[in-house]
C-alpha positions in Angstrom: 26.8 5.6 -10.2 24.9 5.8 -13.4 22.1 8.2 -13.9 19.5 5.4 -14.2 20.7 3.7 -11.1 20.7 7.0 -9.1 17.1 7.8 -10.2 16.0 4.2 -9.5 17.5 4.5 -6.0 15.7 7.8 -5.4 12.5 6.2 -6.6 12.9 3.3 -4.2 13.5 5.8 -1.3 10.3 7.7 -2.3 8.2 4.5 -2.5 9.6 3.3 0.9 8.8 6.7 2.5 5.3 6.6 1.0 4.7 3.3 2.7 6.0 4.7 6.0 3.6 7.7 5.5 0.7 5.4 4.9 1.4 3.3 8.0 1.8 6.4 10.1 -1.4 7.9 8.9 -3.5 4.7 9.4 -1.7 4.0 12.7 -2.6 7.4 13.9 -6.3 6.9 12.9 -6.1 9.2 9.9 -4.7 12.7 9.7 -7.6 14.5 11.4 -7.6 13.7 15.0 -4.4 11.6 14.7 -1.6 11.5 17.2 1.2 14.0 17.3 3.7 11.3 16.6 2.0 10.2 13.4 1.8 13.8 12.2 5.5 14.3 13.0 6.3 11.2 11.0 4.2 12.4 8.1 6.0 15.8 8.1 9.4 14.1 8.4 8.8 11.8 5.5 7.4 14.7 3.5 10.6 16.6 4.1 12.9 13.7 3.0 10.7 13.0 -0.1 10.7 16.6 -1.2 14.5 16.7 -0.8 14.8 13.6 -2.9 12.6 15.1 -5.7 14.5 18.4 -5.6 17.9 16.8 -5.6 17.5 13.9 -8.0 14.7 14.9 -10.4 15.1 18.7 -10.5 18.9 18.5 -10.1 19.2 20.8 -7.2 22.1 18.7 -5.9 24.2 20.4 -8.6 23.1 24.0 -7.6 25.2 26.3 -5.4 25.1 25.8 -1.7 23.1 29.0 -1.2 20.2 27.8 -3.4 20.2 24.4 -1.6 20.2 26.1 1.8 17.4 28.4 0.7 15.1 25.6 -0.5 15.9 23.5 2.6 15.1 26.3 5.0 11.9 27.2 3.0 10.8 23.5 3.0 11.6 23.1 6.7 9.7 26.3 7.6 6.6 25.3 5.6 6.5 21.8 7.1 7.0 23.2 10.7 4.0 25.6 10.1 1.9 22.7 8.8 3.0 20.6 11.8 2.0 23.4 14.1 -1.4 23.8 12.4 -2.0 20.1 12.4 -1.2 19.8 16.1 -3.8 22.5 17.1 -6.7 19.9 17.2 -4.6 17.5 19.3 -3.6 20.2 21.7 -7.2 21.4 22.0 -8.4 17.9 22.8 -5.8 17.5 25.5 -6.8 20.9 27.0 -10.4 19.9 27.4 
């Protein structure tokens, strides 16, 4: 696969995931006070989009496995923390 074709494919994936993120955000009535499912979809698409940027635009796909694993774990950890923080209002509403 040529470099241009690979980057175009990555760009298409990013645009598609952006559309999914928008639909999830508006379907969940915005991020604040939104449903847990819409927040999980947003974090999942953010993970995939970030991996695409790291792999295809910053060439992390050519790095050693240790570096790839480090960035993947760091990214997953940060997004899980954000997901947890984002779920606090939803959990508080359900508790009352």
